[in-house]
C-alpha positions in Angstrom: 38.0 123.5 -14.9 41.0 125.3 -16.4 42.8 122.0 -15.9 40.7 120.9 -18.8 41.2 124.1 -20.8 45.0 124.1 -20.7 45.3 120.4 -20.9 44.2 120.7 -24.5 47.5 120.0 -26.2 48.1 116.8 -24.2 44.6 115.6 -25.1 45.1 116.3 -28.7 48.5 114.5 -28.8 47.0 111.5 -27.1 44.0 111.5 -29.5 46.2 111.7 -32.6 47.9 108.4 -31.5 44.6 106.6 -31.2 43.4 104.6 -34.2 40.0 105.8 -35.4 37.3 103.1 -35.5 33.7 103.4 -36.7 31.9 105.7 -34.3 28.1 105.7 -34.0 26.3 108.6 -35.6 23.0 110.1 -34.3 20.8 107.7 -36.1 22.7 104.7 -34.7 22.4 106.1 -31.2 18.7 106.5 -31.7 18.4 102.9 -33.0 20.4 101.4 -30.1 18.5 103.3 -27.5 21.6 104.3 -25.5 23.7 107.5 -25.5 27.2 106.8 -24.1 28.5 110.0 -22.5 32.0 110.6 -21.4 32.6 112.7 -18.3 35.5 113.6 -16.0 35.1 113.3 -12.2 35.6 116.8 -11.0 32.9 118.2 -8.7 30.4 119.7 -9.3 30.7 118.8 -13.0 30.6 115.1 -12.1 31.4 113.2 -8.8 30.6 110.0 -7.1 27.9 109.9 -4.5 28.2 107.9 -1.3 26.3 105.0 -3.0 28.8 105.0 -5.9 26.4 106.7 -8.3 27.9 109.4 -10.5 26.0 112.7 -10.1 26.7 116.3 -11.0 25.9 119.0 -13.5 27.1 117.0 -16.5 25.1 114.0 -15.4 21.9 116.0 -15.2 22.7 117.5 -18.6 23.4 114.1 -20.1 20.3 112.5 -18.7 18.0 115.3 -19.9 19.7 115.3 -23.3 19.1 111.5 -23.6 15.5 111.8 -22.4 14.8 114.4 -25.0 16.3 112.0 -27.6 14.1 109.2 -26.3 17.1 107.1 -25.3 18.9 106.2 -22.0 22.1 107.9 -20.9 25.1 105.7 -20.0 27.6 107.8 -18.0 31.2 106.7 -18.5 34.0 108.4 -16.4 37.4 109.1 -18.0 40.6 110.9 -17.1 40.6 114.1 -19.1 43.4 113.0 -21.4 41.3 109.9 -22.4 38.2 111.7 -23.4 38.9 112.6 -27.0 40.6 109.2 -27.7 37.6 107.5 -26.3 35.3 109.5 -28.6 37.4 108.9 -31.7 37.7 105.1 -31.0 34.0 104.7 -30.7 33.9 104.0 -27.0 31.5 106.9 -26.4 29.2 108.9 -28.5 29.5 112.3 -26.8 31.7 114.2 -24.5 30.0 116.3 -21.8 32.8 117.2 -19.4 33.1 120.9 -19.2 35.4 120.6 -22.1 36.6 124.0 -23.2 36.3 124.8 -26.9 39.8 125.3 -28.3 41.2 125.3 -31.8 43.5 122.4 -31.0 40.6 120.2 -29.9 38.5 121.3 -32.8 41.0 119.6 -35.2 39.8 116.3 -33.7 36.2 116.8 -32.7 33.2 118.9 -33.6 32.0 121.2 -30.8 28.5 122.3 -30.3 27.8 125.9 -29.4 28.6 126.6 -25.7 26.3 125.4 -23.0 28.5 126.2 -19.9 31.1 128.8 -18.9 34.0 128.5 -16.5 37.2 130.3 -15.8 39.6 131.8 -13.2 37.9 134.2 -10.8 39.0 136.4 -8.0 38.0 135.8 -4.3 38.9 138.4 -1.8 39.1 138.7 2.0 36.3 141.2 2.6 37.7 143.0 5.6 41.2 143.2 4.3 40.1 144.6 0.9 37.2 146.8 2.0 38.8 149.9 0.4 39.3 148.1 -3.0 36.8 149.4 -5.6 38.4 147.9 -8.7 40.9 145.2 -9.7 43.7 147.8 -10.3 43.4 148.8 -6.6 44.8 145.4 -5.7 47.9 145.9 -7.8 50.2 147.1 -5.0 52.6 145.5 -2.7 50.2 146.3 0.1 48.2 143.2 -0.9 49.1 139.5 -1.2 47.4 137.3 -3.8 47.3 133.5 -3.5 47.4 131.0 -6.3 48.1 127.2 -6.6 51.5 126.1 -7.9 51.5 124.9 -11.5 48.2 126.5 -12.3 47.4 129.1 -15.0 46.3 131.4 -12.1 50.0 131.9 -11.2 50.8 133.3 -14.6 47.5 135.3 -14.6 48.3 136.9 -11.2 51.8 137.9 -12.5 50.2 139.5 -15.6 47.2 141.3 -14.1 48.6 142.1 -10.6 52.3 142.4 -11.2 52.9 144.7 -8.3 51.0 142.7 -5.7 52.8 140.1 -3.6 52.2 136.5 -4.9 52.1 133.6 -2.5 51.9 130.2 -4.1 50.3 127.2 -2.3 50.5 123.5 -3.0 46.8 122.9 -3.4 43.3 124.5 -3.3 42.7 123.5 0.3 45.8 125.3 1.5 45.1 128.4 -0.5 41.5 128.5 0.5 42.3 128.1 4.2 44.8 131.0 4.0 42.2 133.3 2.4 39.6 132.5 5.0 42.1 132.9 7.8 43.1 136.3 6.5 46.7 135.3 5.7 46.3 136.5 2.1 44.1 139.3 0.7 42.9 137.6 -2.5 43.0 134.3 -4.3 42.8 133.5 -8.0 41.3 130.1 -8.8 39.1 128.1 -11.1 35.4 128.6 -10.7 33.4 127.4 -8.9 36.0 127.4 -6.0 35.8 131.2 -5.5 32.0 131.2 -5.5 31.8 128.3 -3.1 34.3 130.0 -0.7 32.0 133.0 -0.7 28.9 130.9 -0.1 30.6 129.0 2.8 32.0 132.2 4.4 29.6 135.0 3.5 30.9 137.4 6.2 34.6 136.9 5.2 34.9 136.2 1.5 33.6 138.0 -1.5 33.8 137.5 -5.3 33.8 141.2 -6.2 34.1 141.0 -10.0 31.1 138.9 -10.7 32.7 137.2 -13.7 35.9 135.3 -14.3 39.0 137.2 -15.1 39.9 134.5 -17.7 36.9 132.8 -19.1 36.4 129.6 -21.2 33.2 128.2 -22.8 32.4 124.5 -22.8 30.6 122.6 -25.6 29.5 119.1 -26.3 32.0 117.2 -28.4 31.1 114.6 -31.1 33.0 112.9 -33.9 33.6 114.7 -37.1 31.3 114.0 -40.0 28.0 113.8 -38.2 26.3 117.1 -39.0 22.9 115.8 -37.9 24.2 115.2 -34.3 25.7 118.6 -34.1 22.6 120.3 -35.4 20.5 118.5 -32.8 22.8 119.4 -29.9 22.8 123.1 -30.9 19.0 123.0 -31.1 18.8 121.3 -27.7 21.1 123.9 -26.1 19.0 126.8 -27.6 15.7 125.2 -26.4 16.9 124.3 -22.9 18.4 127.7 -22.4 15.2 129.4 -23.5 13.0 127.4 -21.2 15.4 128.1 -18.3 16.3 124.5 -17.7 20.0 125.0 -18.4 20.3 128.2 -16.3 18.4 126.6 -13.4 20.5 123.5 -13.4 23.7 125.6 -13.7 22.6 127.7 -10.7 22.0 124.6 -8.6 25.4 123.0 -9.2 27.6 126.2 -9.4 25.8 128.9 -7.4 24.6 126.9 -4.4 25.8 124.3 -1.9 22.6 122.3 -2.0 24.2 119.4 -3.7 27.0 119.0 -1.1 24.8 116.7 1.0 24.7 114.2 -1.9 28.5 113.8 -2.2 31.7 114.5 -0.2 33.5 115.7 -3.3 34.6 119.3 -3.6 36.6 121.0 -6.3 40.3 120.4 -5.8 43.6 120.2 -7.6 
């Protein structure tokens, strides 16, 4: 999801060029009985099932959120650069798209507290890195690290592993295949790609650090000026985290492959 994080400036520029219309506040959403939620199709955050239905982590979140409000969720897919303009123009009431909280975006929308975390993580070839005990051990020309061209992971690899060999691939599929085949020793990529590679290839691939090297936190986004909506969202996140609904739902979509049978979509760039 770092394509969302570091696409922030483009989103803000697009949003600033969009005329602001009257957006619906919390009470108006409750009165109409429908919560219009903007998402971006990027599995497993959101993806189309074989029957055309949109499913995913954000869809489950949006539906539960709407149910707790006593309204119906209407899921509306947008390209990432259209999310904030759609919110500002009143096309949608809420963004739930793994949207990273950034200062640039916060100039245009109000963010809830975080409800999800993403970032760039390290996947390694288990046999080829068996002697590696910590990240610094990879920082030698003995090892080759993969990243996808044009991604933040390329710059991250140069910064945290400057002495390792860097091999850049055109897309996630090519880099993933190279790691599984043992052509490279490690791979820096947006989660959940590293986790899924380890789940798909448990005897070959590991995610040794347990957490992203470069993390971001996602929040709901609503229009400015609606403090009641923001207060409700924060209370909802606190409650659904405490009753384990959010952690359980996160685990299903990001720490397992059980959802794969419902869609052919996989994370890709």
